[in-house]
C-alpha positions in Angstrom: 0.0 0.0 0.0 2.8 2.4 0.9 4.6 1.5 -2.4 1.4 2.4 -4.3 1.0 5.7 -2.6 4.7 6.6 -3.3 4.3 5.5 -6.9 1.2 7.7 -7.4 2.9 10.7 -5.8 5.9 10.2 -8.1 3.6 9.9 -11.1 1.8 13.1 -10.2 5.1 15.0 -9.8 6.2 13.6 -13.2 3.1 14.8 -14.9 3.4 18.3 -13.4 7.0 18.4 -14.5 6.1 17.3 -18.0 3.3 19.8 -18.3 5.6 22.6 -17.2 8.2 21.7 -19.9 6.1 21.4 -23.0 7.4 24.5 -24.8 9.5 24.0 -27.9 13.3 23.9 -27.9 15.8 23.5 -30.7 18.0 20.4 -30.4 21.2 20.5 -32.4 23.1 17.3 -33.1 26.7 17.2 -34.2 25.7 17.2 -37.9 22.6 18.5 -39.6 20.1 21.2 -38.8 18.4 21.9 -35.5 15.3 19.9 -34.7 12.4 21.6 -32.9 10.7 19.4 -30.2 9.2 19.8 -26.8 11.7 20.1 -24.0 10.2 17.1 -22.2 11.0 14.9 -25.2 14.5 16.1 -25.3 14.9 15.4 -21.6 13.3 11.9 -21.9 15.6 11.1 -24.8 18.6 12.1 -22.9 17.5 10.0 -19.9 16.8 6.9 -22.0 20.1 7.3 -23.8 22.0 7.5 -20.5 20.1 4.5 -19.1 20.8 2.5 -22.2 24.5 3.3 -22.0 24.6 2.4 -18.3 22.9 -1.0 -19.0 25.3 -1.7 -21.9 28.3 -0.9 -19.7 26.9 -3.2 -17.0 26.4 -6.0 -19.4 29.9 -5.6 -20.9 31.5 -5.3 -17.5 29.8 -8.4 -15.9 30.2 -10.5 -19.0 33.9 -10.0 -19.2 34.6 -11.1 -15.6 36.1 -14.6 -15.4 34.8 -16.8 -12.6 37.1 -17.6 -9.7 37.9 -21.3 -9.6 39.6 -21.3 -6.2 36.4 -20.8 -4.2 35.8 -23.3 -1.4 32.2 -23.8 -0.3 
């Protein structure tokens, strides 16, 4: 029940944040022209890209570890 209330409060704050950041902004990539989009989409894209990079790094990091064979149970 507490988890549900906290989730609802978080969702309400997220909706308020999104509604306050709906004005357009120009996003410029390295090459090409600026793209006009709502600020919340630019923020969400940056968040998703950072999350994907962190997950990719975690997968690469844990996949390259060799298991220790000298463990006594």
